[in-house]
KEKE-3310 file (N, C-alpha, C; in steps of 0.2 Angstrom, whole numbers, plus 5000, padded with zeros to 4 digits):
npx = (5319:5302:5295:5285:5293:5305:5301:5297:5305:5314:5308:5310:5319:5334:5340:5339:5351:5361:5378:5392:5392:5377:5375:5380:5374:5377:5376:5364:5367:5378:5371:5362:5372:5378:5367:5363:5374:5375:5361:5365:5375:5368:5360:5366:5372:5357:5356:5366:5361:5349:5353:5360:5350:5343:5350:5350:5353:5350:5345:5340:5328:5323:5305:5300:5308:5307:5293:5295:5302:5295:5285:5291:5302:5317:5327:5322:5317:5329:5333:5324:5326:5341:5338:5330:5341:5348:5339:5338:5348:5347:5338:5344:5353:5346:5338:5351:5356:5341:5343:5353:5350:5339:5347:5356:5346)
npy = (5427:5421:5419:5408:5400:5398:5391:5378:5373:5371:5358:5351:5339:5345:5331:5315:5307:5303:5304:5297:5282:5279:5285:5276:5265:5252:5245:5237:5228:5221:5215:5208:5196:5193:5187:5178:5172:5165:5159:5148:5139:5134:5126:5120:5110:5106:5098:5088:5080:5077:5068:5059:5054:5048:5038:5029:5032:5038:5057:5069:5080:5096:5101:5108:5107:5093:5094:5100:5090:5079:5084:5087:5078:5071:5078:5089:5096:5100:5108:5119:5125:5128:5137:5146:5153:5159:5165:5177:5181:5187:5195:5205:5210:5214:5225:5234:5238:5244:5257:5262:5266:5275:5284:5288:5297)
npz = (6142:6144:6161:6163:6151:6158:6169:6163:6157:6170:6173:6164:6155:6145:6140:6141:6144:6155:6156:6151:6149:6145:6137:6126:6112:6113:6123:6125:6116:6122:6134:6128:6121:6133:6140:6128:6129:6140:6142:6132:6138:6146:6139:6133:6144:6149:6138:6138:6153:6146:6139:6146:6154:6143:6141:6152:6163:6181:6182:6190:6186:6182:6181:6172:6161:6162:6157:6145:6137:6139:6129:6117:6112:6114:6105:6102:6112:6115:6103:6105:6118:6113:6100:6109:6113:6103:6097:6107:6104:6092:6092:6101:6091:6083:6090:6092:6078:6076:6083:6081:6068:6070:6080:6070:6060)
capx = (5315:5299:5292:5284:5299:5308:5297:5294:5313:5316:5306:5312:5328:5336:5343:5337:5354:5366:5384:5395:5391:5371:5374:5380:5369:5380:5373:5359:5369:5382:5368:5361:5376:5378:5361:5363:5381:5371:5355:5368:5378:5362:5355:5372:5371:5354:5357:5370:5355:5345:5357:5362:5342:5341:5356:5345:5354:5343:5343:5335:5327:5318:5298:5298:5314:5303:5286:5296:5306:5288:5280:5294:5306:5324:5330:5315:5318:5336:5331:5319:5332:5347:5332:5331:5347:5348:5333:5339:5355:5346:5334:5349:5358:5339:5338:5356:5353:5336:5346:5358:5346:5337:5353:5359:5343)
capy = (5422:5421:5415:5401:5396:5395:5384:5371:5369:5368:5352:5345:5338:5341:5325:5310:5303:5306:5301:5294:5276:5278:5286:5271:5260:5245:5241:5231:5220:5218:5212:5203:5192:5189:5181:5173:5164:5162:5153:5143:5136:5131:5122:5112:5106:5102:5091:5083:5080:5073:5062:5053:5049:5042:5032:5024:5034:5042:5060:5075:5085:5101:5099:5113:5103:5086:5094:5099:5084:5073:5084:5088:5074:5072:5083:5094:5102:5103:5112:5123:5129:5131:5142:5153:5156:5161:5172:5182:5185:5189:5200:5209:5212:5219:5233:5240:5241:5251:5262:5265:5269:5282:5288:5293:5301)
capz = (6141:6150:6168:6160:6149:6161:6173:6160:6155:6175:6175:6156:6154:6138:6138:6145:6146:6161:6159:6144:6147:6144:6127:6121:6107:6111:6130:6124:6113:6127:6140:6123:6119:6138:6139:6124:6130:6146:6137:6126:6140:6152:6135:6133:6152:6151:6132:6142:6157:6145:6136:6152:6155:6137:6141:6158:6170:6186:6183:6192:6181:6182:6181:6166:6158:6159:6152:6138:6136:6136:6124:6111:6112:6117:6100:6101:6119:6114:6097:6107:6120:6107:6099:6112:6115:6097:6095:6112:6101:6085:6095:6103:6087:6078:6092:6089:6072:6076:6089:6075:6064:6076:6081:6065:6058)
cpx = (5308:5295:5292:5289:5302:5305:5297:5302:5318:5315:5306:5317:5327:5339:5343:5343:5358:5370:5385:5393:5384:5371:5375:5374:5370:5378:5369:5362:5374:5377:5365:5366:5377:5373:5361:5369:5377:5366:5360:5372:5373:5361:5359:5371:5365:5352:5360:5365:5352:5347:5358:5357:5340:5346:5353:5348:5350:5346:5340:5334:5322:5310:5297:5302:5312:5297:5290:5300:5301:5285:5283:5299:5314:5327:5325:5317:5324:5335:5328:5325:5340:5343:5331:5334:5349:5345:5336:5345:5354:5342:5338:5352:5352:5340:5345:5354:5346:5338:5350:5354:5343:5343:5356:5355:5343)
cpy = (5423:5418:5410:5397:5393:5390:5378:5369:5369:5360:5349:5346:5338:5335:5321:5307:5307:5303:5297:5287:5274:5280:5280:5266:5253:5241:5236:5226:5218:5215:5205:5195:5190:5184:5175:5167:5161:5155:5146:5136:5132:5125:5116:5108:5103:5097:5086:5078:5076:5066:5056:5051:5045:5038:5028:5028:5039:5049:5065:5079:5092:5098:5102:5108:5096:5086:5095:5095:5079:5078:5086:5082:5074:5078:5089:5099:5104:5109:5120:5128:5132:5136:5147:5158:5159:5168:5177:5184:5191:5196:5208:5212:5218:5226:5236:5241:5247:5255:5265:5268:5275:5286:5292:5296:5309)
cpz = (6148:6154:6165:6157:6153:6169:6171:6160:6162:6175:6169:6156:6145:6135:6142:6147:6152:6160:6152:6144:6144:6138:6122:6117:6108:6117:6130:6123:6117:6131:6135:6123:6126:6140:6136:6126:6137:6144:6134:6132:6145:6145:6133:6141:6151:6145:6137:6148:6151:6141:6140:6153:6149:6140:6148:6163:6173:6185:6188:6187:6184:6179:6173:6160:6156:6155:6145:6133:6135:6128:6116:6109:6114:6112:6100:6105:6118:6108:6100:6112:6117:6103:6103:6114:6108:6095:6100:6108:6095:6087:6098:6099:6082:6084:6094:6083:6073:6080:6085:6071:6065:6077:6075:6061:6062)
residu = (MET:SER:LYS:LYS:THR:ARG:LYS:GLU:GLN:GLN:PHE:ILE:SER:GLN:ASN:MET:TYR:HIS:GLY:LYS:SER:SER:LYS:SER:ILE:TYR:SER:PRO:LEU:ILE:GLY:GLY:VAL:ILE:THR:SER:ILE:SER:LEU:LEU:ALA:CYS:ALA:TYR:PHE:LEU:HIS:LEU:ASP:ILE:ILE:LYS:MET:GLU:ASN:GLY:GLU:GLN:VAL:MET:MET:ASN:ASN:TYR:LEU:TYR:LEU:LEU:TYR:GLU:ALA:LEU:GLY:GLY:GLN:GLY:ALA:MET:TYR:PHE:LEU:TYR:GLY:ALA:ALA:LEU:PHE:SER:LEU:ILE:LEU:SER:ILE:TYR:VAL:ILE:PHE:LYS:ARG:LYS:LYS:MET:LYS:ASP:GLN)
# end
């Protein structure tokens, strides 16, 4: 092996993954599912606040949620929040299939 090749290999790692867990293609799926579940739970509790507000109770509401409520209405705001959670889940599943396809090649 020439001196230049040894020098190049000294700085260039043959494999960018180090450790067992980093080789798993399912790590983004776990993160995506956790994010989706968190968003769904958040959307559910915000939905309960909007229902209370529409029934005439006084509720402390985040400015962004109030703006969303004013722009889209009660049902539109909930569709938006639930849609964001489902989009997160679909995106994480897409990333998994894309990584799996790249790994199989």
